[in-house]
N, CA, C and O of each residue as an XYZ file, in Angstrom:
552
protein
N      19.090    -51.224     99.955
C      17.853    -50.820     99.352
C      18.094    -49.857     98.199
O      17.399    -49.926     97.186
N      19.058    -48.969     98.333
C      19.353    -48.018     97.264
C      19.830    -48.744     96.010
O      19.502    -48.328     94.899
N      20.596    -49.819     96.167
C      21.094    -50.587     95.029
C      19.946    -51.209     94.257
O      19.953    -51.206     93.026
N      18.977    -51.733     94.953
C      17.824    -52.360     94.307
C      17.017    -51.303     93.564
O      16.586    -51.547     92.437
N      16.808    -50.158     94.153
C      16.043    -49.083     93.516
C      16.750    -48.607     92.249
O      16.112    -48.419     91.213
N      18.051    -48.415     92.329
C      18.803    -47.986     91.156
C      18.752    -49.046     90.066
O      18.627    -48.716     88.887
N      18.849    -50.320     90.449
C      18.773    -51.413     89.474
C      17.400    -51.462     88.824
O      17.286    -51.698     87.621
N      16.361    -51.240     89.614
C      14.995    -51.259     89.081
C      14.781    -50.097     88.105
O      14.148    -50.263     87.062
N      15.306    -48.938     88.447
C      15.180    -47.774     87.568
C      15.931    -48.022     86.262
O      15.415    -47.738     85.180
N      17.135    -48.547     86.364
C      17.929    -48.845     85.174
C      17.217    -49.869     84.294
O      17.190    -49.720     83.072
N      16.646    -50.900     84.897
C      15.912    -51.917     84.145
C      14.699    -51.298     83.456
O      14.405    -51.632     82.308
N      13.999    -50.408     84.137
C      12.832    -49.740     83.543
C      13.249    -48.888     82.343
O      12.600    -48.919     81.297
N      14.324    -48.137     82.499
C      14.827    -47.288     81.406
C      15.226    -48.148     80.215
O      14.871    -47.834     79.079
N      15.953    -49.219     80.458
C      16.372    -50.102     79.366
C      15.176    -50.750     78.685
O      15.150    -50.865     77.459
N      14.193    -51.172     79.457
C      12.993    -51.801     78.888
C      12.251    -50.807     78.000
O      11.834    -51.150     76.893
N      12.086    -49.569     78.486
C      11.401    -48.540     77.692
C      12.173    -48.243     76.411
O      11.578    -48.082     75.346
N      13.496    -48.173     76.517
C      14.326    -47.911     75.326
C      14.188    -49.043     74.316
O      14.056    -48.790     73.118
N      14.218    -50.289     74.785
C      14.068    -51.436     73.890
C      12.697    -51.443     73.239
O      12.583    -51.726     72.046
N      11.653    -51.134     74.002
C      10.294    -51.117     73.452
C      10.180    -50.075     72.348
O       9.589    -50.344     71.302
N      10.742    -48.882     72.569
C      10.693    -47.819     71.566
C      11.463    -48.240     70.315
O      11.017    -47.990     69.195
N      12.619    -48.879     70.508
C      13.417    -49.323     69.368
C      12.695    -50.413     68.586
O      12.765    -50.449     67.358
N      11.998    -51.303     69.298
C      11.291    -52.394     68.633
C      10.099    -51.876     67.836
O       9.708    -52.505     66.853
N       9.510    -50.748     68.232
C       8.369    -50.192     67.527
C       8.764    -49.628     66.172
O       7.936    -49.613     65.261
N       9.985    -49.167     66.005
C      10.447    -48.605     64.739
C      10.781    -49.730     63.786
O      11.558    -50.627     64.113
N      10.193    -49.678     62.610
C      10.440    -50.702     61.612
C      10.710    -50.038     60.271
O      10.288    -48.909     60.024
N      11.404    -50.742     59.429
C      11.632    -50.264     58.081
C      10.298    -50.229     57.355
O       9.501    -51.162     57.457
N      10.059    -49.157     56.627
C       8.838    -49.084     55.833
C       9.198    -48.689     54.407
O      10.164    -47.963     54.175
N       8.426    -49.165     53.481
C       8.639    -48.871     52.063
C       7.325    -48.395     51.490
O       6.289    -49.037     51.665
N       7.370    -47.261     50.801
C       6.178    -46.695     50.180
C       6.488    -46.449     48.706
O       7.410    -45.699     48.385
N       5.739    -47.065     47.822
C       5.930    -46.845     46.391
C       5.324    -45.494     46.037
O       4.123    -45.287     46.211
N       6.144    -44.578     45.542
C       5.653    -43.267     45.133
C       5.073    -43.308     43.731
O       4.085    -42.633     43.441
N       5.683    -44.094     42.870
C       5.176    -44.252     41.511
C       5.802    -45.497     40.907
O       6.970    -45.796     41.152
N       5.021    -46.220     40.116
C       5.516    -47.375     39.369
C       4.720    -47.375     38.066
O       3.518    -47.644     38.066
N       5.388    -47.076     36.968
C       4.673    -46.881     35.720
C       5.590    -47.094     34.520
O       6.814    -47.098     34.651
N       4.997    -47.267     33.380
C       5.743    -47.318     32.115
C       5.321    -46.139     31.233
O       5.510    -46.153     30.016
N       4.742    -45.116     31.881
C       4.296    -43.924     31.164
C       4.817    -42.666     31.855
O       5.033    -42.652     33.067
N       5.016    -41.611     31.063
C       5.378    -40.320     31.641
C       4.113    -39.648     32.155
O       3.018    -40.188     31.991
N       4.245    -38.488     32.769
C       3.107    -37.841     33.423
C       1.980    -37.465     32.476
O       0.842    -37.297     32.914
N       2.272    -37.327     31.178
C       1.204    -36.983     30.231
C       0.536    -38.223     29.629
O      -0.316    -38.102     28.749
N       0.919    -39.409     30.100
C       0.305    -40.654     29.640
C       0.993    -41.322     28.467
O       0.589    -42.410     28.058
N       2.025    -40.693     27.914
C       2.734    -41.317     26.793
C       3.672    -42.411     27.297
O       4.217    -42.323     28.398
N       3.850    -43.445     26.472
C       4.708    -44.576     26.843
C       6.162    -44.163     26.908
O       6.635    -43.372     26.091
N       6.868    -44.704     27.887
C       8.306    -44.450     27.972
C       9.019    -45.261     26.892
O       8.588    -46.364     26.558
N      10.108    -44.716     26.345
C      10.845    -45.449     25.311
C      11.654    -46.594     25.907
O      11.794    -46.693     27.126
N      12.178    -47.447     25.057
C      13.086    -48.508     25.499
C      14.359    -47.868     26.033
O      14.719    -46.754     25.650
N      15.018    -48.572     26.904
C      16.295    -48.087     27.406
C      17.309    -48.059     26.261
O      17.187    -48.820     25.300
N      18.318    -47.172     26.367
C      19.341    -47.122     25.309
C      20.135    -48.434     25.246
O      20.205    -49.185     26.218
N      20.719    -48.680     24.097
C      21.470    -49.923     23.919
C      22.948    -49.766     24.258
O      23.676    -50.758     24.302
N      23.401    -48.543     24.497
C      24.804    -48.315     24.832
C      25.084    -48.590     26.292
O      24.271    -49.199     26.987
N      26.233    -48.141     26.754
C      26.628    -48.320     28.150
C      25.735    -47.479     29.047
O      25.668    -46.262     28.875
N      25.051    -48.093     29.994
C      24.161    -47.321     30.860
C      24.935    -46.370     31.762
O      26.058    -46.646     32.183
N      24.291    -45.239     32.044
C      24.870    -44.274     32.967
C      23.727    -43.658     33.771
O      22.844    -43.009     33.209
N      23.747    -43.858     35.061
C      22.736    -43.301     35.954
C      23.256    -41.973     36.498
O      24.393    -41.880     36.959
N      22.413    -40.956     36.437
C      22.739    -39.648     36.993
C      21.653    -39.285     37.991
O      20.465    -39.423     37.702
N      22.058    -38.824     39.161
C      21.110    -38.357     40.164
C      21.455    -36.896     40.447
O      22.574    -36.577     40.847
N      20.473    -36.012     40.231
C      20.693    -34.585     40.450
C      19.819    -34.065     41.583
O      18.658    -34.450     41.717
N      20.390    -33.196     42.383
C      19.666    -32.450     43.416
C      19.516    -31.046     42.841
O      20.471    -30.270     42.834
N      18.317    -30.721     42.360
C      18.082    -29.482     41.621
C      17.346    -28.486     42.515
O      16.336    -28.820     43.135
N      17.862    -27.272     42.572
C      17.200    -26.185     43.298
C      16.797    -25.117     42.291
O      17.641    -24.586     41.570
N      15.494    -24.802     42.243
C      14.972    -23.777     41.343
C      14.493    -22.629     42.224
O      13.532    -22.792     42.975
N      15.150    -21.465     42.146
C      14.747    -20.340     42.994
C      13.288    -19.941     42.759
O      12.781    -20.018     41.640
N      12.631    -19.516     43.832
C      11.231    -19.103     43.760
C      11.029    -18.105     42.621
O      11.813    -17.170     42.460
N       9.985    -18.308     41.841
C       9.657    -17.403     40.743
C      10.401    -17.663     39.451
O      10.095    -17.040     38.435
N      11.370    -18.564     39.459
C      12.185    -18.847     38.279
C      11.452    -19.765     37.314
O      10.853    -20.764     37.713
N      11.514    -19.401     36.015
C      10.985    -20.254     34.961
C      12.173    -20.845     34.210
O      13.054    -20.114     33.760
N      12.194    -22.157     34.078
C      13.268    -22.829     33.344
C      13.080    -22.612     31.851
O      11.948    -22.463     31.391
N      14.158    -22.592     31.092
C      14.014    -22.469     29.632
C      13.368    -23.722     29.055
O      13.404    -24.787     29.672
N      12.777    -23.591     27.868
C      12.244    -24.767     27.183
C      13.364    -25.774     27.010
O      14.484    -25.418     26.645
N      13.056    -27.027     27.273
C      14.075    -28.075     27.161
C      13.378    -29.422     26.980
O      12.157    -29.529     27.098
N      14.180    -30.448     26.690
C      13.663    -31.813     26.662
C      14.719    -32.751     27.194
O      15.901    -32.415     27.264
N      14.265    -33.944     27.570
C      15.165    -34.976     28.081
C      15.125    -36.161     27.111
O      14.060    -36.741     26.896
N      16.262    -36.525     26.526
C      16.292    -37.667     25.612
C      16.366    -39.021     26.330
O      16.491    -40.063     25.686
N      16.288    -38.998     27.659
C      16.379    -40.234     28.448
C      15.254    -40.287     29.479
O      14.683    -39.260     29.847
N      14.947    -41.490     29.935
C      13.951    -41.676     30.977
C      14.482    -41.078     32.277
O      15.638    -41.279     32.649
N      13.607    -40.338     32.956
C      13.993    -39.791     34.254
C      12.772    -39.611     35.127
O      11.657    -39.437     34.637
N      12.998    -39.656     36.425
C      11.921    -39.509     37.394
C      12.483    -38.832     38.631
O      13.669    -38.950     38.938
N      11.616    -38.124     39.334
C      12.077    -37.420     40.515
C      11.003    -37.270     41.555
O       9.857    -37.681     41.371
N      11.405    -36.664     42.665
C      10.496    -36.375     43.765
C      10.772    -34.949     44.220
O      11.916    -34.574     44.475
N       9.703    -34.160     44.316
C       9.820    -32.800     44.815
C       9.989    -32.878     46.336
O       9.173    -33.489     47.026
N      11.036    -32.264     46.842
C      11.300    -32.267     48.282
C      10.783    -31.004     48.961
O      10.454    -31.012     50.147
N      10.717    -29.907     48.181
C      10.299    -28.625     48.760
C       9.684    -27.777     47.654
O      10.107    -27.845     46.500
N       8.689    -26.985     48.011
C       8.118    -26.012     47.093
C       7.016    -26.563     46.207
O       6.547    -27.689     46.375
N       6.619    -25.722     45.252
C       5.567    -26.044     44.285
C       6.125    -25.839     42.882
O       6.648    -24.771     42.564
N       6.011    -26.868     42.048
C       6.555    -26.839     40.698
C       5.431    -26.985     39.686
O       4.573    -27.859     39.813
N       5.447    -26.122     38.681
C       4.488    -26.186     37.578
C       5.266    -26.597     36.337
O       6.199    -25.907     35.927
N       4.880    -27.726     35.737
C       5.518    -28.215     34.514
C       4.511    -28.003     33.385
O       3.347    -28.387     33.504
N       4.964    -27.387     32.284
C       4.057    -27.035     31.202
C       4.605    -27.476     29.854
O       5.780    -27.272     29.548
N       3.735    -28.085     29.051
C       4.054    -28.428     27.666
C       3.631    -27.260     26.778
O       2.757    -26.487     27.170
N       4.231    -27.108     25.579
C       3.856    -26.015     24.684
C       2.363    -25.986     24.313
O       1.839    -24.920     23.992
N       1.677    -27.127     24.349
C       0.247    -27.156     24.025
C      -0.615    -26.664     25.185
O      -1.840    -26.628     25.074
N       0.025    -26.280     26.310
C      -0.710    -25.762     27.452
C      -1.009    -26.789     28.533
O      -1.476    -26.422     29.611
N      -0.752    -28.061     28.274
C      -0.980    -29.088     29.292
C      -0.048    -28.834     30.476
O       1.140    -28.563     30.299
N      -0.605    -28.925     31.692
C       0.128    -28.555     32.905
C       0.096    -29.688     33.921
O      -0.901    -30.399     34.049
N       1.193    -29.841     34.633
C       1.274    -30.729     35.788
C       1.719    -29.874     36.967
O       2.739    -29.188     36.894
N       0.944    -29.918     38.066
C       1.291    -29.181     39.280
C       1.807    -30.178     40.314
O       1.186    -31.213     40.559
N       2.946    -29.855     40.911
C       3.571    -30.731     41.903
C       3.892    -29.956     43.170
O       4.229    -28.772     43.132
N       3.776    -30.659     44.301
C       4.175    -30.074     45.580
C       5.092    -31.055     46.300
O       5.267    -32.195     45.868
N       5.662    -30.601     47.383
C       6.607    -31.415     48.147
C       6.021    -32.790     48.460
O       4.879    -32.915     48.901
N       6.842    -33.823     48.216
C       6.440    -35.202     48.475
C       5.883    -35.921     47.266
O       5.699    -37.138     47.300
N       5.611    -35.189     46.197
C       5.011    -35.811     45.012
C       6.062    -36.203     43.976
O       7.033    -35.478     43.758
N       5.855    -37.367     43.335
C       6.793    -37.835     42.313
C       6.403    -37.332     40.917
O       5.268    -36.916     40.683
N       7.357    -37.381     40.017
C       7.106    -37.083     38.610
C       7.900    -38.062     37.767
O       9.076    -38.306     38.035
N       7.260    -38.627     36.744
C       7.960    -39.367     35.699
C       7.946    -38.422     34.513
O       6.905    -38.176     33.904
N       9.123    -37.896     34.195
C       9.247    -36.829     33.213
C       8.933    -37.268     31.791
O       8.921    -38.450     31.447
N       8.681    -36.247     30.993
C       8.487    -36.435     29.560
C       9.820    -36.788     28.931
O      10.861    -36.281     29.348
N       9.795    -37.658     27.927
C      11.013    -38.016     27.202
C      10.856    -37.535     25.766
O       9.861    -37.829     25.103
N      11.854    -36.791     25.296
C      11.868    -36.239     23.932
C      10.670    -35.347     23.638
O      10.227    -35.257     22.493
N      10.144    -34.687     24.666
C       9.044    -33.731     24.507
C       9.438    -32.429     25.199
O       9.822    -32.424     26.369
N       9.335    -31.338     24.463
C       9.709    -30.032     24.998
C       8.737    -29.635     26.109
O       7.532    -29.864     26.011
N       9.282    -29.042     27.156
C       8.488    -28.558     28.273
C       9.306    -27.526     29.053
O      10.485    -27.307     28.776
N       8.660    -26.910     30.020
C       9.338    -25.974     30.904
C       8.825    -26.194     32.318
O       7.837    -26.897     32.529
N       9.494    -25.594     33.269
C       9.073    -25.688     34.658
C       9.170    -24.330     35.317
O       9.975    -23.491     34.914
N       8.350    -24.114     36.330
C       8.394    -22.851     37.068
C       8.198    -23.130     38.549
O       7.329    -23.908     38.943
N       9.035    -22.472     39.372
C       8.913    -22.554     40.824
C       7.869    -21.533     41.257
O       8.096    -20.326     41.172
N       6.719    -22.027     41.724
C       5.628    -21.157     42.144
C       5.743    -20.832     43.625
O       6.339    -21.589     44.391
N       5.171    -19.707     44.022
C       5.145    -19.353     45.436
C       6.426    -18.689     45.898
O       7.259    -18.257     45.102
N       6.553    -18.622     47.221
C       7.680    -17.917     47.834
C       8.876    -18.816     48.132
O       9.965    -18.321     48.424
N       8.683    -20.139     48.059
C       9.763    -21.075     48.379
C      10.463    -21.565     47.122
O       9.839    -21.747     46.076
N      11.773    -21.775     47.241
C      12.507    -22.438     46.170
C      11.963    -23.848     46.013
O      11.420    -24.420     46.958
N      12.112    -24.405     44.820
C      11.757    -25.804     44.590
C      13.039    -26.613     44.680
O      14.057    -26.262     44.084
N      12.974    -27.692     45.428
C      14.091    -28.643     45.484
C      13.542    -29.978     45.032
O      12.570    -30.486     45.590
N      14.176    -30.543     44.013
C      13.730    -31.811     43.454
C      14.946    -32.707     43.206
O      15.965    -32.259     42.680
N      14.822    -33.955     43.586
C      15.853    -34.952     43.290
C      15.375    -35.707     42.061
O      14.259    -36.227     42.042
N      16.227    -35.769     41.021
C      15.844    -36.420     39.758
C      16.873    -37.496     39.410
O      18.081    -37.273     39.488
N      16.360    -38.677     39.020
C      17.186    -39.823     38.623
C      17.045    -40.002     37.111
O      15.929    -40.127     36.604
N      18.161    -40.016     36.393
C      18.171    -40.172     34.935
C      18.783    -41.521     34.579
O      19.860    -41.868     35.063
N      18.095    -42.277     33.733
C      18.613    -43.554     33.227
C      19.100    -43.304     31.809
O      18.370    -43.519     30.842
N      20.334    -42.852     31.697
C      20.865    -42.437     30.409
C      21.880    -43.399     29.827
O      21.986    -44.563     30.214
N      22.613    -42.856     28.887
C      23.640    -43.607     28.176
C      24.950    -42.824     28.286
O      24.979    -41.610     28.080
N      26.015    -43.525     28.609
C      27.314    -42.889     28.817
C      27.680    -42.000     27.619
O      27.617    -42.424     26.465
N      28.060    -40.767     27.930
C      28.490    -39.838     26.894
C      27.355    -39.085     26.186
O      27.612    -38.270     25.299
N      26.105    -39.354     26.572
C      24.955    -38.682     25.936
C      24.335    -37.691     26.930
O      24.380    -37.889     28.144
N      23.755    -36.621     26.377
C      23.111    -35.611     27.189
C      21.863    -36.142     27.881
O      21.184    -37.026     27.359
N      21.566    -35.601     29.057
C      20.334    -35.959     29.758
C      19.276    -34.860     29.640
O      18.084    -35.102     29.829
N      19.740    -33.639     29.323
C      18.836    -32.511     29.113
C      19.365    -31.686     27.948
O      20.567    -31.442     27.838
N      18.447    -31.258     27.077
C      18.809    -30.441     25.907
C      17.941    -29.199     25.927
O      16.714    -29.297     25.920
N      18.578    -28.010     25.954
C      17.832    -26.752     25.909
C      17.395    -26.457     24.482
O      18.127    -26.719     23.528
N      16.204    -25.915     24.350
C      15.678    -25.544     23.032
C      15.957    -24.104     22.743
O      15.590    -23.605     21.679
């Protein structure tokens, strides 16, 4: 009788484990799909040289303001932590929080600031050209 009980318990555990595993499925969520940067301007054509993809994990300490800069290449990212304020010289602002995507400005000067008490962590993907800069400080 003990053998049957142990077998039944083992079967129940395995069945529950299989059911839980079967419930988990791959999911895909599009965060952004666009041909425009966040300010509505059209993205430029890709460079004609040798492509070079760069992926950066950027940490901006809380309260830090980045220097004015621009990106000569298409790039997009997702904020993983914190609150980021992106500002153009004309005063136009984009506010981002964790989980939100950004399609950056190309060849337009801007700055960023980590708001609040938390550092900002953002993963950014750059579609550049081998041997060319992805960010230029002003």
